[in-house]
C-alpha positions, 0 to 999 in steps of 0.5 A: 566440194571445196574441201575435195579440191583443196585435198587434191591440190595439196596431194598434188603438191606433195607428190610433185615435191616428193618427185624432186630429188636434190643434186646430192640425191641424184649424184648418190643414186647415179653413182650407185646405179653406175656401179651396179650396172657397170663395175667392174669394167676395164676403162683403159689398158691396165685400168679397171673401175671397181666402183663409184660412190658419193659421200653426201656428208662431204659432197665427194664423188669417189672413184676406185680403180684397180691397176694391172700390168706395167702400170701396177707399180708405184714408181711408174705412177709417180713418174707420170705425174698423175695428179696433174693429169687427173686435175686437167681431165676433171677440169675438161670433163663436161659431164662433171660440170654440174658437180664442179659448179656445186663445189663437190670434191672428187677422190680417185683411188688406185689399187694394185692387182699384184698386191691385193688391197695395196693403195698405189695412188690417191688424189682428192680434188676440192673446189679450190683445185679445179676453179 
C-alpha cells in the first residue's frame, strides 16, 4: 500500500514537472504557432510579417518582414530613422515585457518585394539597448 502511494506521488511529481515549460520553450512554441497560424499577414500598408521565430541559443526573438510599394526602398527607410522608432515601440510594448525582463534580444529584418531576397534593413536590440 505504501509503495503504491509512493509510486503515484512520484508519478504525479513527474507529470507536473513535465507540464512546466520554461520561458524559452514557451517563446519558441508561441513564435512557431504564431507563424503557422498567421503568416504571412499584412500588418500595415506595405508591410507583411512573413515569420516569427525564437533562437534558444542566443535568446533572440526574430521577426521577418517584406516591404512593398513606396517603402520598398532603402533610401526611404533610412530617411525615417527606423531603428530609433523600432526601439521605442519595443520599449513601450507591454506584450514584450516578459521577454525584456528576461533580457532577450530582438531582431527585425525587412526584405524587398521588388528585389526578392534583398535585405533592406535589419536591427537587433539587446538588453543594453532597451533598459
